[in-house]
DSSP file (Angstrom, degrees, kcal/mol; ACC not computed):
  #  RESIDUE AA STRUCTURE BP1 BP2  ACC     N-H-->O    O-->H-N    N-H-->O    O-->H-N    TCO  KAPPA ALPHA  PHI   PSI    X-CA   Y-CA   Z-CA
    1    1 A M              0   0    0      0, 0.0     2,-0.2     0, 0.0     0, 0.0   0.000 360.0 360.0 360.0 136.9  -16.0   -3.8  -10.1
    2    2 A L        -     0   0    0     73,-0.0     2,-0.3     1,-0.0    75,-0.1  -0.512 360.0-155.5 -71.6 138.9  -13.0   -2.4   -8.5
    3    3 A R        -     0   0    0     -2,-0.2    73,-0.6    73,-0.2     2,-0.5  -0.859  16.2-124.4-106.2 148.4  -11.4    0.8  -10.0
    4    4 A V  E     +A   75   0A   0     -2,-0.3     2,-0.3    71,-0.1    71,-0.2  -0.788  34.4 173.1 -91.0 135.6   -7.8    1.7   -9.6
    5    5 A Q  E     -A   74   0A   0     69,-2.9    69,-2.0    -2,-0.5     2,-0.5  -0.967  32.5-109.0-137.3 156.5   -7.2    5.2   -8.2
    6    6 A K  E     -A   73   0A   0     -2,-0.3     2,-0.4    67,-0.2    67,-0.2  -0.726  32.2-171.4 -90.2 135.0   -4.1    7.0   -7.0
    7    7 A V  E     -A   72   0A   0     65,-2.9    65,-2.6    -2,-0.5     2,-0.1  -0.978  29.8-109.0-123.6 135.5   -3.7    7.6   -3.4
    8    8 A R  E >   -A   71   0A   0     -2,-0.4     3,-0.9    63,-0.2    63,-0.3  -0.404  23.2-138.8 -60.2 131.2   -1.0    9.7   -1.7
    9    9 A V  G >  S+     0   0    0     61,-2.8     3,-1.6     1,-0.2    -1,-0.2   0.896 102.7  54.1 -61.1 -40.5    1.4    7.5    0.1
   10   10 A D  G 3  S+     0   0    0     60,-0.5    -1,-0.2     1,-0.2    61,-0.1   0.672 100.0  61.2 -73.1 -13.2    1.5    9.8    3.1
   11   11 A D  G <  S+     0   0    0     -3,-0.9    41,-1.5     2,-0.1     2,-0.7   0.349  84.4  97.9 -90.5   8.0   -2.3    9.8    3.5
   12   12 A I  E <   -b   52   0A   0     -3,-1.6     2,-0.4    -4,-0.1    41,-0.2  -0.849  61.8-154.9-104.2 124.1   -2.4    6.0    4.1
   13   13 A Y  E     -b   53   0A   0     39,-3.4    41,-2.7    -2,-0.7    -2,-0.1  -0.768   2.5-155.2 -91.5 136.2   -2.5    5.0    7.7
   14   14 A V        -     0   0    0     -2,-0.4     5,-0.2    39,-0.2    41,-0.1  -0.921  22.3-122.0-109.4 102.6   -1.1    1.6    8.5
   15   15 A P     >  -     0   0    0      0, 0.0     4,-1.4     0, 0.0     3,-0.3  -0.123  23.2-116.3 -48.4 146.3   -2.6    0.0   11.8
   16   16 A T  H  > S+     0   0    0      1,-0.2     4,-0.9     2,-0.2     3,-0.2   0.821 112.4  56.2 -52.1 -44.0   -0.1   -0.9   14.4
   17   17 A A  H >4 S+     0   0    0      1,-0.2     3,-0.9     2,-0.2     4,-0.5   0.900 106.5  52.1 -63.3 -43.0   -0.8   -4.7   14.2
   18   18 A R  H >4 S+     0   0    0     -3,-0.3     3,-1.1     1,-0.2    -1,-0.2   0.836 100.4  60.5 -67.3 -31.2    0.0   -4.7   10.5
   19   19 A R  H >< S+     0   0    0     -4,-1.4     3,-1.3     1,-0.2    -1,-0.2   0.780  94.7  65.3 -63.0 -26.6    3.3   -2.9   11.0
   20   20 A K  T << S+     0   0    0     -4,-0.9    -1,-0.2    -3,-0.9    -2,-0.2   0.719  95.0  58.8 -69.5 -18.8    4.5   -5.8   13.1
   21   21 A T  T <  S+     0   0    0     -3,-1.1    -1,-0.3    -4,-0.5    -2,-0.2   0.461  78.3 122.3 -92.1   4.1    4.3   -8.1   10.0
   22   22 A L    <   -     0   0    0     -3,-1.3    -3,-0.0    -4,-0.1    37,-0.0  -0.316  42.2-167.9 -63.7 134.5    6.8   -6.0    8.0
   23   23 A H     >  -     0   0    0      1,-0.1     4,-1.8    -2,-0.1     3,-0.4  -0.918   8.2-157.8-126.7 110.8    9.8   -7.8    6.7
   24   24 A P  H  > S+     0   0    0      0, 0.0     4,-2.0     0, 0.0     5,-0.2   0.772  89.9  59.5 -61.2 -25.1   12.5   -5.4    5.4
   25   25 A E  H  > S+     0   0    0      2,-0.2     4,-2.7     1,-0.2     5,-0.2   0.939 106.2  48.1 -70.0 -39.8   14.2   -7.9    3.2
   26   26 A T  H  > S+     0   0    0     -3,-0.4     4,-3.4     1,-0.2     5,-0.2   0.931 107.3  56.8 -64.3 -40.1   10.9   -8.5    1.2
   27   27 A V  H  X S+     0   0    0     -4,-1.8     4,-2.9     2,-0.2    -1,-0.2   0.927 106.3  49.4 -49.9 -47.9   10.5   -4.8    0.9
   28   28 A R  H  X S+     0   0    0     -4,-2.0     4,-2.5     2,-0.2     5,-0.2   0.954 112.4  47.5 -63.5 -45.8   14.0   -4.4   -0.8
   29   29 A H  H  X S+     0   0    0     -4,-2.7     4,-2.0     2,-0.2    -2,-0.2   0.966 112.3  48.7 -65.2 -46.3   13.2   -7.2   -3.2
   30   30 A L  H  X S+     0   0    0     -4,-3.4     4,-2.3    -5,-0.2     3,-0.3   0.950 109.4  53.7 -54.4 -48.7    9.7   -5.8   -4.1
   31   31 A A  H  X S+     0   0    0     -4,-2.9     4,-2.2     1,-0.3    -2,-0.2   0.904 110.5  47.1 -61.4 -43.7   11.3   -2.3   -4.7
   32   32 A E  H  X S+     0   0    0     -4,-2.5     4,-1.4     1,-0.2    -1,-0.3   0.872 114.8  45.9 -58.1 -37.2   13.8   -3.9   -7.1
   33   33 A D  H  X S+     0   0    0     -4,-2.0     4,-3.3    -3,-0.3     5,-0.5   0.884 110.6  51.8 -75.5 -37.2   11.1   -5.7   -8.9
   34   34 A I  H  X S+     0   0    0     -4,-2.3     4,-2.7     3,-0.2    -2,-0.2   0.894 109.0  52.3 -59.9 -49.4    8.9   -2.6   -9.0
   35   35 A L  H  < S+     0   0    0     -4,-2.2    -1,-0.2    -5,-0.2    -2,-0.2   0.887 118.7  36.3 -55.2 -43.1   11.9   -0.7  -10.5
   36   36 A E  H  < S+     0   0    0     -4,-1.4    -2,-0.2    -5,-0.2    -1,-0.2   0.875 137.4  14.3 -80.9 -41.5   12.3   -3.4  -13.3
   37   37 A N  H  < S-     0   0    0     -4,-3.3    -3,-0.2     1,-0.1    -2,-0.2   0.511  97.9-123.8-118.7  -8.2    8.6   -4.4  -13.9
   38   38 A G     <  -     0   0    0     -4,-2.7     2,-0.4    -5,-0.5    -1,-0.1  -0.007  52.7 -44.1  79.4 164.9    6.5   -1.7  -12.3
   39   39 A M        -     0   0    0      1,-0.2    -5,-0.0    -5,-0.1    -9,-0.0  -0.502  54.4-175.5 -73.3 123.8    3.7   -2.3   -9.7
   40   40 A K        +     0   0    0     -2,-0.4    -1,-0.2     1,-0.3    -2,-0.0   0.917  69.1  33.7 -84.6 -44.5    1.6   -5.4  -10.8
   41   41 A T  S    S-     0   0    0     32,-0.0    -1,-0.3    16,-0.0    19,-0.0  -0.936  80.6-131.9-121.1 118.6   -1.1   -5.4   -8.2
   42   42 A P        -     0   0    0      0, 0.0    32,-0.2     0, 0.0    33,-0.0  -0.237  28.7-112.3 -58.4 147.2   -2.5   -2.3   -6.6
   43   43 A I  E     -c   74   0A   0     30,-1.7    32,-2.5    14,-0.1     2,-0.4  -0.340  27.9-121.4 -72.9 165.9   -2.8   -2.2   -2.8
   44   44 A Q  E     +cD  75  56A   0     12,-2.5    11,-2.5    30,-0.2    12,-2.0  -0.938  33.6 172.0-115.3 138.5   -6.2   -2.2   -1.2
   45   45 A V  E     -cD  76  54A   0     30,-2.5    32,-3.3    -2,-0.4     2,-0.3  -0.918  18.5-149.0-133.6 154.4   -7.4    0.7    1.3
   46   46 A R  E     - D   0  53A   0      7,-2.6     7,-2.8    -2,-0.3     2,-0.5  -0.891  16.2-131.4-115.7 162.6  -10.6    1.5    2.9
   47   47 A H  E     - D   0  52A   0     30,-0.3     5,-0.2    -2,-0.3    -2,-0.0  -0.958  14.1-171.2-114.5 125.2  -11.8    5.0    3.8
   48   48 A D        -     0   0    0      3,-2.0     4,-0.1    -2,-0.5    -1,-0.1   0.353  62.1 -89.8 -95.6   5.7  -13.1    5.8    7.2
   49   49 A G  S    S+     0   0    0      2,-0.4     3,-0.1     0, 0.0    -2,-0.0   0.118 123.0  43.9 110.9 -23.9  -14.4    9.3    6.4
   50   50 A K  S    S+     0   0    0      1,-0.4     2,-0.3     0, 0.0    -3,-0.0   0.617 117.4   1.0-125.3 -22.9  -11.1   10.9    7.3
   51   51 A R  S    S-     0   0    0    -38,-0.0    -3,-2.0     2,-0.0     2,-0.4  -0.966  70.2 -95.8-162.2 166.2   -8.2    8.9    5.9
   52   52 A H  E     -bD  12  47A   0    -41,-1.5   -39,-3.4    -2,-0.3     2,-0.5  -0.813  35.3-159.0 -92.1 132.1   -7.2    5.9    3.9
   53   53 A I  E     -bD  13  46A   0     -7,-2.8    -7,-2.6    -2,-0.4   -39,-0.2  -0.967  22.5-113.8-123.5 129.8   -6.5    2.9    6.0
   54   54 A L  E     + D   0  45A   0    -41,-2.7    -9,-0.2    -2,-0.5     3,-0.1  -0.368  38.3 166.2 -61.9 125.6   -4.3    0.0    4.5
   55   55 A V  E     +     0   0A   0    -11,-2.5     2,-0.4     1,-0.4   -10,-0.2   0.723  69.1   4.5-105.2 -43.6   -6.2   -3.3    4.1
   56   56 A E  E    S+ D   0  44A   0    -12,-2.0   -12,-2.5     1,-0.1    -1,-0.4  -0.995 105.2  50.4-144.9 139.3   -3.8   -5.2    1.9
   57   57 A G     >  +     0   0    0     -2,-0.4     4,-2.5   -14,-0.2     5,-0.2   0.779  43.7 156.9 108.3  40.1   -0.3   -4.6    0.5
   58   58 A L  H  > S+     0   0    0      1,-0.2     4,-2.2     2,-0.2     5,-0.1   0.870  80.1  45.9 -50.1 -48.8    2.0   -3.6    3.3
   59   59 A H  H  > S+     0   0    0      2,-0.2     4,-2.1     1,-0.2    -1,-0.2   0.866 112.9  50.8 -71.2 -38.0    5.1   -4.6    1.6
   60   60 A R  H  > S+     0   0    0      2,-0.2     4,-2.2     1,-0.2    -2,-0.2   0.910 110.9  50.4 -58.1 -46.0    4.1   -2.9   -1.7
   61   61 A L  H  X S+     0   0    0     -4,-2.5     4,-2.2     1,-0.2    -2,-0.2   0.942 112.5  45.5 -64.0 -46.9    3.3    0.3    0.2
   62   62 A E  H  X S+     0   0    0     -4,-2.2     4,-2.5     1,-0.2    -1,-0.2   0.880 110.1  54.2 -67.1 -32.9    6.7    0.3    1.9
   63   63 A A  H  X S+     0   0    0     -4,-2.1     4,-1.7     2,-0.2    -1,-0.2   0.881 107.5  51.1 -67.7 -35.8    8.6   -0.5   -1.3
   64   64 A A  H  <>S+     0   0    0     -4,-2.2     5,-2.6     2,-0.2    -1,-0.2   0.904 111.3  46.4 -63.0 -40.2    6.9    2.5   -2.9
   65   65 A K  H ><5S+     0   0    0     -4,-2.2     3,-1.7     1,-0.2    -2,-0.2   0.911 110.4  54.6 -65.7 -39.5    8.0    4.7    0.0
   66   66 A W  H 3<5S+     0   0    0     -4,-2.5    -2,-0.2     1,-0.3    -1,-0.2   0.817 108.2  49.3 -61.7 -34.7   11.5    3.2   -0.2
   67   67 A L  T 3<5S-     0   0    0     -4,-1.7    -1,-0.3    -5,-0.1    -2,-0.2   0.435 119.6-111.6 -84.3  -1.2   11.6    4.2   -3.9
   68   68 A G  T < 5 +     0   0    0     -3,-1.7    -3,-0.2     1,-0.2    -2,-0.1   0.549  59.0 160.4  86.3   3.3   10.4    7.7   -3.1
   69   69 A E      < -     0   0    0     -5,-2.6    -1,-0.2    -6,-0.2     3,-0.1  -0.337  28.7-164.0 -68.5 143.9    7.0    7.5   -4.7
   70   70 A T  S    S+     0   0    0      1,-0.1   -61,-2.8   -61,-0.1   -60,-0.5   0.680  74.8  38.1 -95.9 -23.9    4.4   10.1   -3.6
   71   71 A E  E     -A    8   0A   0    -63,-0.3     2,-0.3   -62,-0.1   -63,-0.2  -0.938  64.9-164.7-130.0 154.2    1.5    8.2   -5.0
   72   72 A I  E     -A    7   0A   0    -65,-2.6   -65,-2.9    -2,-0.3     2,-0.2  -0.968  29.5-109.3-134.2 151.7    0.5    4.6   -5.2
   73   73 A D  E     +A    6   0A   0     -2,-0.3   -30,-1.7   -67,-0.2     2,-0.3  -0.589  48.3 175.4 -71.5 138.7   -2.1    2.7   -7.2
   74   74 A A  E     -Ac   5  43A   0    -69,-2.0   -69,-2.9    -2,-0.2     2,-0.4  -0.996  33.2-138.3-150.5 147.4   -5.0    1.5   -4.8
   75   75 A Y  E     -Ac   4  44A   0    -32,-2.5   -30,-2.5    -2,-0.3     2,-0.7  -0.893  24.6-137.4 -99.2 138.5   -8.3   -0.3   -4.9
   76   76 A L  E     - c   0  45A   0    -73,-0.6     2,-0.3    -2,-0.4   -73,-0.2  -0.879  34.4-179.8 -97.2 121.8  -10.9    1.4   -2.5
   77   77 A V        -     0   0    0    -32,-3.3     2,-0.8    -2,-0.7   -30,-0.3  -0.836  34.6-121.1-122.4 154.7  -12.6   -1.6   -0.9
   78   78 A Q        +     0   0    0     -2,-0.3     2,-0.3   -32,-0.1   -32,-0.1  -0.867  49.4 160.9 -96.4 116.4  -15.4   -1.9    1.7
   79   79 A A        -     0   0    0     -2,-0.8     2,-0.2     0, 0.0     3,-0.1  -0.917  39.0-117.6-136.1 159.9  -13.7   -3.9    4.6
   80   80 A K        -     0   0    0     -2,-0.3     2,-0.1     1,-0.1   -34,-0.0  -0.584  41.6 -98.2 -85.2 151.8  -14.5   -4.5    8.3
   81   81 A R              0   0    0     -2,-0.2    -1,-0.1     1,-0.1   -26,-0.0  -0.426 360.0 360.0 -63.8 151.2  -12.0   -3.3   10.9
   82   82 A H              0   0    0     -2,-0.1    -1,-0.1    -3,-0.1    -2,-0.0   0.491 360.0 360.0 -92.5 360.0   -9.8   -6.1   12.1
């Protein structure tokens, strides 16, 4: 079973290919929703021994950054590299 843990936003690496899928308008809408309702679903990261790498939740991560959050709820998952 996955457990939610706090991860520092600045410690999460976003692969270049994932960054290309970012939609700023979606980030803005998500940030507004997070302000009103909180973060509903944690992001997913994997750990490669040195850093956390984003697996799922780019827009949620960017919304948290936009809101000035220093930590975010995340599931640590076992995932293959893309």
